[in-house]
N, C-alpha and C positions, 0 to 999 in steps of 0.2 A: 371486159363485161360491163354488162350498160347497166350505168347504175341512175340515168335522168330518161323521165319522159315526157316529151314533148305533146300536147292536146290540142291540134289546131281544130278549130270547131268553124265549120261557115254553114249550117246550116239554120234556117229561118223558125225553127218546130220547135217550139220553147219545149213541149214536155221529151221530143226527140234531147233536148240539151242536159232537161234535169235528169233524166232516167238515164244515160249512156254517160257520157262525159264529167259532171260538173259531182254524179255520185258517183262514182271510180276516181278521177282525178280526188276528192274530198278523205276518201279514203285511205286511200294508199302512206301519205305521209305518215298518219298516222297509227298507219300497221303497219309501216317499216317495207313495204311493198317497192317504194325508191329511196333515196335519196335526196331525188329534188325534183319538183313536175313545176309544169307550165303551162300554162292555158293560157290560148292563142286564138284569141278573137278575128275573127275573118270574113271581111264582104255580108251580109243579110242577119250574120249572128250576133253583131252589133247591136243590131236595133233595138233585140230581144234581149241584149244585156243592158240598156235602158229603159227601155218601157216595161220589163216586167221583175215585178218584186219579186219574186219570189227567187229570179236568177240573180238576181241584185244580189238581197240577200246571203245566198249561197256564198257566192263571190267573195264578201267578208265576212263571210265563217272561215272561209280555207284562206282566208288570207293570213286569217290568228295561226294556223297549223304551218306556216309556211311557206304554202302556195304561193307562184308568180304569175302574173297576168300580163296580158298586154292587147292592143289591137293592131293591123295596119291602123295605118297613118292616113292612107292615101285614104281608105273606105271610112273610117270616122271622119275624116275634111265632108265628102259626099254626102256625108248622112247625119253630117251639121253636129255631129254625136259627141267630137273630141273634147266638151268640159265637161259634158253628163258622165265621160266614163274615170275617165283623170279622178272624177269628183267622187268616186268609189275604188279607187286604187288601181286602175289598170292604165295601163302606159301604154301614149300611143307612138306606136316606131315604125320604121322600118322593117317591117315583122320578118319581110324577106330572107336580112340578114340568121338570122338563129337561126328559121329555117334551113335553110342550107347550110350550115352550117354544123346545125344539126344532122342534115342527112347525109350529110359527110363524114360523121361521126362515127366511129367504137365505142363513146359514153353514152348516146342518146339512142332513145327507141324513140319512134314518132308515130303516133298515131290520131289519125286524122275522120273526120266528121261531118 
């Protein structure tokens, strides 16, 4: 049975990021939809995570509910955003490892935006 949700965001549209993946991801743990939620920023979404106050605030709020966050370390480096991401609790990692694990797992559902 799938109990974990991985949300991969690559869109650079702030409205889309706020109104779908962060909205759903933000209510998923408090409402008991999933036991674990992990949001992954990849590509251009990294720029929105660091330069959009509403996204930064939502990330911080979701962390208090137990949602985990990461960002592609390669992308973060290319955008010179590593320090800004880590300052709001987004770990810069080799995200392909978690994505591959989730895709192969019977425990994870993967949603990409």
